[in-house]
C-alpha positions, 0 to 999 in steps of 0.5 A, a space after each residue: 500500500 502506497 500512501 500519498 499526502 497532498 498538501 494544498 487541495 485547490 484546483 491542481 492538488 485536488 485534480 492530482 488526487 482525482 487522477 491518482 484515485 482513478 488509477 492504482 486502487 492500492 493507494 491511500 490519498 491523504 489531504 490537507 488544506 487551509 480551507 477545511 470545507 474543501 477537505 471535507 467536500 473532497 473526503 465526502 466525494 471519495 477524492 481523498 481517503 482522509 483529512 490530516 494536518 501537514 505534519 501528520 500527513 507528511 510522516 505517514 507518506 511514501 510520496 509528499 506532493 506540495 501543491 500550494 503557491 511557491 511561497 507556501 511550498 518553500 515554507 513547507 520544505 523548511 518544516 519538512 526538514 524538521 520532521 521524522 519522515 520515512 527514509 524512502 519518502 519522495 517529496 515533490 511539488 507542483 510550483 509554477 516556478 522552480 528556482 526558488 523551490 529548488 533552492 529551498 529544497 536543499 534543506 530536505 536534501 541535506 537531511 537525506 530526503 529525496 526531492 524532485 521538482 515538478 510542474 504540470 502545464 495545465 490549469 483553468 480560470 476556475 479555482 478551488 478543490 471543487 473545480 478540480 477534475 480527473 481530466 485536467 492534465 490529460 495529455 499535458 506536459 509535466 515538467 520534472 526538475 531533477 533533484 535527489 530522487 532515485 529512478 524508482 521514486 520517479 517511476 512510482 510518481 509517474 505510475 501514480 499519474 499514469 491515467 492522465 497520459 502525461 508528456 514528461 519533460 525533464 528541464 533545469 530550473 532556470 530554463 523552466 522559469 524562462 519558458 513558463 514566463 513566456 508561455 504562461 506568466 506573461 500571457 496572464 499579464 497581457 490578458 489582465 492588461 487588455 481587460 483592465 484597459 478596455 474596462 477603463 476606456 469603456 467605463 462611460 460607454 452605455 454598451 461597453 464590454 457588453 458588446 464583447 464577442 468571442 475573440 475578446 472573451 477568448 483572449 482575456 479568459 485567463 484574466 479570470 484566474 485567482 489574483 492571489 495566486 498570480 501575484 505570488 507567481 509574479 513575485 517568484 519569477 520577476 526577472 524573466 517576466 520583466 525581461 519578456 515584458 520589455 520585448 512585448 513593449 518593443 514589439 507593440 511600439 513597432 506595430 504602433 508606429 507602423 499603423 500610425 505611418 500606414 505601413 501596409 507591408 509591416 502591418 501585413 507581415 506582423 499579422 501573417 507571421 502571427 497567423 502562420 505561427 498560431 496555425 503551426 501551434 494548432 498542428 503540433 498540439 494535435 499531433 502531440 
């Protein structure tokens, strides 16, 4: 019998629990969350087998999954270093950035505890344990940042999540943070900027955002995500995000100048490149 302890039963943590329960039946899933209503709901639904405290769940576990924000994960890693964990335990996380987590993980690694960094590239604008679902990660990339885990521990973790048919990708912490900034963190900034700017510009218009159609809604959908979580992400990956925002500002300045000058060729090339890249993305996603 394998015991998995998940700390943080929000969208990601509760979805992991659902995936694990969907697969190997010889697994006990323990859960802890600051919101006891969430824990009790998931217990009643059979998503977890028992509610527990962080310390109690940790010392019982063969696999510990830290599924809170990065700021919480780093604090919990310090606490884990003070607990009497199983010598064979694997500690892993799902944090959206990896440099801070991997640095904090040295505390448990120095105690001889295996740690493996992780980040599933999946999510939703919905939040909370009730929004979790077993198919949230289906076919998604799951990044692994190697730490001190043994091969059999990584294989055990991958078997636990086998129902999701994930695409496992090994990456180092610096490369991970640059990549997710470009394809996840900065797009959230842009979506929030689009909707905040439109709301401000149209605040006195009697129709205003009521006229927004599919394109605007699709582009800004992720702006509905949890502001507390995204504040934490901005503060944990500041260097990459600000650098890439500079590149966006430069590109916006270029297309702004082309529009103002009536530069048809530059404007067309701008949209043509975007179209071809987006079509290629759809093609590779379907193949992957």
